[in-house]
C-alpha positions as CSV (number, residue, x, y, z in Angstrom):
1,M,6.3,-33.4,-0.9
2,T,5.3,-31.7,2.3
3,E,8.7,-32.5,3.9
4,F,10.5,-31.2,0.8
5,F,8.5,-27.9,1.0
6,L,9.3,-27.5,4.7
7,I,13.0,-28.1,4.1
8,R,13.1,-25.5,1.4
9,A,11.2,-23.0,3.6
10,G,13.7,-23.8,6.3
11,F,16.7,-23.0,4.1
12,L,15.1,-19.7,3.0
13,F,14.4,-18.7,6.6
14,D,17.9,-19.6,7.7
15,W,19.4,-17.5,4.9
16,I,17.2,-14.4,5.7
17,E,17.9,-14.7,9.5
18,L,21.6,-15.2,8.9
19,N,21.8,-12.0,6.9
20,F,19.6,-10.0,9.3
21,E,21.2,-11.1,12.5
22,S,24.8,-11.0,11.3
23,K,27.2,-8.3,12.4
24,A,27.2,-6.8,8.9
25,G,23.5,-6.9,8.8
26,Q,23.2,-5.2,12.2
27,R,25.7,-2.5,11.2
28,F,23.7,-1.9,8.0
29,F,20.4,-1.4,9.8
30,A,22.1,0.8,12.5
31,S,23.4,3.0,9.7
32,L,20.0,3.0,8.1
33,L,18.4,4.2,11.3
34,V,20.9,7.1,11.7
35,T,20.5,8.1,8.0
36,F,16.7,7.9,8.3
37,F,16.7,10.1,11.4
38,I,18.9,12.7,9.9
39,A,16.9,12.7,6.7
40,A,13.6,13.1,8.7
41,I,15.0,16.2,10.5
42,L,16.1,17.7,7.2
43,I,12.7,17.1,5.6
44,I,11.0,18.6,8.6
45,E,13.2,21.7,8.4
46,L,12.5,22.0,4.7
47,N,8.8,21.8,5.5
48,R,9.1,24.5,8.1
49,R,10.7,26.7,5.5
50,Q,7.9,25.8,3.0
51,L,10.5,24.4,0.6
52,L,8.8,21.0,0.1
53,P,6.5,20.4,-2.9
54,V,2.9,21.3,-2.2
55,F,1.6,17.8,-2.6
56,L,4.2,16.5,0.0
57,A,4.1,19.2,2.6
58,P,0.8,18.1,4.3
59,H,2.2,14.6,5.0
60,F,5.2,15.8,7.0
61,S,5.3,17.4,10.4
62,R,6.7,20.9,11.1
63,T,8.1,19.9,14.5
64,H,11.5,18.4,14.7
65,L,10.5,16.1,17.6
66,A,8.4,14.2,15.1
67,A,11.7,12.9,13.6
68,I,12.3,10.9,16.8
69,E,8.8,9.3,16.5
70,Q,9.5,8.3,12.9
71,A,12.9,6.9,13.8
72,F,11.3,4.8,16.5
73,N,8.8,3.5,14.0
74,L,11.6,2.2,11.9
75,L,13.3,0.7,14.9
76,L,10.1,-1.0,15.9
77,A,9.8,-2.5,12.4
78,L,13.3,-4.0,12.8
79,E,12.4,-5.3,16.3
80,V,9.2,-6.9,14.8
81,M,11.5,-8.7,12.3
82,S,13.7,-9.9,15.2
83,L,10.5,-11.1,17.0
84,I,9.5,-13.1,14.0
85,F,12.9,-14.8,13.9
86,S,12.7,-15.6,17.6
87,L,9.4,-17.5,17.1
88,V,11.3,-20.4,15.7
89,H,13.8,-20.8,18.6
90,S,11.7,-20.3,21.7
91,V,8.1,-19.5,22.6
92,T,9.2,-17.7,25.8
93,T,11.8,-15.7,24.0
94,S,9.3,-14.6,21.4
95,V,6.9,-13.5,24.2
96,G,9.7,-11.5,25.7
97,K,10.3,-9.8,22.3
98,Q,6.7,-8.8,22.2
99,F,7.0,-7.0,25.5
100,E,10.3,-5.4,24.3
101,I,8.3,-4.0,21.4
102,L,5.5,-2.9,23.6
103,S,7.9,-1.0,25.9
104,L,9.5,0.7,22.8
105,I,6.0,1.6,21.5
106,L,5.3,3.3,24.9
107,L,8.5,5.2,24.7
108,R,7.6,6.2,21.1
109,D,4.2,7.4,22.3
110,T,6.1,9.7,24.7
111,F,7.8,11.4,21.8
112,K,4.6,11.2,19.7
113,E,2.9,13.4,22.3
114,F,5.8,15.9,22.1
115,S,5.5,16.0,18.3
116,H,2.1,17.6,18.6
117,F,3.5,20.7,20.4
118,H,4.8,23.8,18.7
119,E,8.4,24.9,18.9
120,P,9.7,26.2,21.1
121,L,8.0,24.1,23.8
122,Q,5.8,26.0,26.2
123,W,4.6,24.6,29.6
124,L,1.0,25.8,29.2
125,E,0.8,23.7,26.0
126,I,2.4,20.7,27.6
127,Q,0.7,20.5,31.0
128,D,-2.5,18.9,29.8
129,S,-0.6,16.1,28.2
130,L,1.8,15.5,31.1
131,T,-0.2,12.6,32.6
132,P,-0.1,10.3,29.4
133,I,3.6,11.3,28.8
134,V,4.6,10.3,32.3
135,A,2.4,7.2,32.3
136,S,3.9,5.9,29.1
137,A,7.4,6.5,30.2
138,I,6.9,4.8,33.6
139,G,4.9,2.0,32.0
140,A,7.9,1.3,29.6
141,L,10.3,1.3,32.5
142,L,8.3,-1.1,34.6
143,I,7.9,-3.5,31.6
144,F,11.7,-3.3,31.2
145,V,12.2,-4.3,34.8
146,V,9.6,-7.2,34.7
147,L,11.3,-8.4,31.5
148,G,14.6,-8.6,33.3
149,F,13.0,-11.1,35.8
150,F,11.1,-12.8,33.0
151,Y,14.3,-13.6,31.1
152,K,16.1,-14.8,34.3
153,T,13.3,-17.4,34.9
154,Q,13.8,-19.0,31.5
155,R,14.6,-22.7,31.5
156,S,15.2,-25.0,28.5
157,H,12.3,-27.6,28.3
158,P,12.3,-29.3,24.9
159,I,8.8,-30.1,23.7
160,T,9.9,-33.7,23.0
161,A,13.0,-35.8,23.5
162,D,12.8,-37.2,20.0
163,E,15.2,-35.2,17.9
164,K,13.5,-36.1,14.5
165,I,10.1,-34.9,15.8
166,R,11.6,-31.7,17.3
167,S,13.3,-30.9,14.0
168,H,10.0,-31.3,12.1
169,F,8.3,-28.9,14.6
170,I,11.1,-26.3,14.1
171,L,10.7,-26.6,10.3
172,T,7.0,-26.0,10.7
173,K,7.6,-22.9,12.8
174,K,10.1,-21.7,10.2
175,L,7.4,-21.8,7.5
176,L,5.0,-20.0,9.8
177,A,7.7,-17.3,10.5
178,L,8.3,-16.8,6.8
179,L,4.5,-16.3,6.2
180,L,4.5,-13.8,9.1
181,L,7.6,-12.0,7.8
182,F,6.1,-11.5,4.3
183,S,2.7,-10.5,5.8
184,F,4.4,-7.9,8.0
185,L,6.2,-6.4,5.1
186,G,2.9,-6.3,3.1
187,I,1.2,-4.6,6.1
188,C,3.9,-1.9,6.2
189,L,3.6,-1.2,2.5
190,V,-0.2,-0.9,2.7
191,D,0.2,1.3,5.8
192,I,2.7,3.6,4.0
193,W,0.4,3.8,0.9
194,G,-2.6,4.6,3.0
195,Y,-0.7,7.4,4.8
196,F,0.5,9.1,1.7
197,S,-2.6,8.5,-0.4
198,A,-5.4,9.1,2.1
199,G,-3.7,10.4,5.3
200,H,-4.6,7.2,7.3
201,P,-2.9,7.0,10.7
202,E,-0.1,4.5,11.3
203,N,-1.6,1.2,12.1
204,A,1.0,-1.4,11.1
205,F,2.1,-2.6,14.5
206,A,-1.5,-3.0,15.8
207,S,-2.4,-4.9,12.6
208,F,0.7,-7.2,13.0
209,Y,-0.3,-8.0,16.6
210,T,-3.7,-9.0,15.4
211,L,-2.0,-11.4,13.0
212,L,0.3,-12.5,15.8
213,I,-2.7,-13.6,17.9
214,F,-3.7,-16.1,15.1
215,S,-0.1,-17.2,14.8
216,D,0.2,-17.9,18.5
217,V,-3.0,-19.9,18.6
218,L,-1.8,-21.8,15.5
219,V,1.5,-22.7,17.3
220,V,-0.5,-23.9,20.3
221,L,-2.5,-26.2,18.0
222,I,0.5,-27.4,16.0
223,S,2.4,-28.2,19.2
224,L,-0.4,-30.6,20.2
225,R,0.9,-32.9,17.4
226,Y,4.2,-33.2,19.2
227,S,3.1,-33.0,22.9
228,S,-0.4,-32.9,24.4
229,H,0.9,-32.4,27.9
230,Y,-1.3,-30.0,29.9
231,L,1.6,-27.9,31.2
232,V,2.8,-27.2,27.7
233,S,-0.7,-26.4,26.3
234,F,-1.4,-24.1,29.3
235,R,1.8,-22.2,29.0
236,N,1.5,-21.7,25.3
237,S,-2.2,-20.8,25.5
238,G,-1.4,-18.3,28.4
239,Y,1.2,-16.6,26.2
240,A,-1.3,-16.4,23.4
241,V,-3.6,-14.6,25.9
242,A,-0.7,-12.2,26.7
243,T,-0.6,-11.3,23.0
244,V,-4.3,-10.6,23.0
245,L,-3.8,-8.2,26.0
246,I,-0.9,-6.5,24.2
247,R,-3.1,-6.0,21.2
248,L,-5.7,-4.3,23.5
249,A,-3.0,-2.1,25.0
250,L,-2.2,-0.8,21.5
251,I,-5.7,0.5,21.0
252,A,-6.2,1.9,24.5
253,P,-5.5,5.5,25.6
254,I,-1.9,5.9,26.6
255,T,-2.4,5.8,30.4
256,I,-4.6,2.7,30.2
257,S,-2.2,1.1,27.7
258,A,0.7,1.5,30.1
259,I,-1.4,-0.1,32.9
260,I,-2.4,-3.1,30.6
261,G,1.1,-3.5,29.4
262,V,2.6,-3.7,32.9
263,G,-0.2,-6.0,34.1
264,T,0.3,-8.3,31.1
265,S,4.0,-8.5,31.6
266,L,3.5,-9.6,35.2
267,F,0.9,-12.2,33.9
268,A,3.5,-13.6,31.6
269,L,6.1,-13.7,34.3
270,A,3.7,-15.6,36.6
271,I,3.1,-18.2,33.8
272,S,6.8,-18.6,33.4
273,L,7.5,-19.1,37.1
274,A,4.6,-21.5,37.5
275,Y,5.6,-23.5,34.4
276,N,9.2,-23.8,35.6
277,A,8.1,-24.8,39.0
278,F,6.0,-27.7,37.8
279,A,7.4,-28.8,34.5
280,P,10.5,-30.6,35.8
281,S,8.4,-32.8,38.1
282,V,6.2,-34.3,35.3
283,K,7.8,-36.2,32.4
284,P,5.3,-38.5,30.8
285,Q,6.7,-41.4,28.7
286,G,10.2,-40.2,29.3
287,A,9.7,-37.0,27.2
288,K,11.0,-33.7,28.2
289,I,8.7,-30.6,28.1
């Protein structure tokens, strides 16, 4: 019964991933981003001219730069979905995706700071916010650079040489990924409702990373069923710690967030380098790791 349920979940995951990652799917979402961005600019312009209904006007900015922030929010949501799909294929790739999202969040925060200013922009209004703006931009750039080295260090080390066991592990991760996907969509809906009904600030990505911490720990524990090797356990646990640090970066002030983000990306790179250096030399019972 459990096997049947896992297989059905695997089919559903494959169908969703195929449609999301296909060229047609990517074109659709790219068009959606462009449409959303243009619509956001038009709504802001209508709000500036006081043409929006009274009950809607307080929920929309009067600064055109806010449209960039909102477009980035939608882009981040799509990147989170891509992250969820990557969880099935590779632990290291999913960690890299987490840092990709963090770097985009830092870039979004740069535009977010600009959205608080009046138009036209004035230096006297901007100068006090210059430090967090520069810090988030440089932090995003440094994470981007570290990620380039992180991806170059990746090596394929299957958790076990047994194809049947490995397939079962992948099916289990597909089920977990589906739960994460539906949970994230639910978080987004609650977040949007909270914003329009009570003016609550956007918190979906921070909430998702909290959920991701539990997911990463669960993957560590599940992987022990298939391989109890210390190197695998340490690597996966270390990446779970990286997720915790990313979560802290999301609630920290912008400058500190950038510092934590860069430091955490270096931490993940060090784990990857150490794991690749030692993993090939230890193969208990003929199994690959």
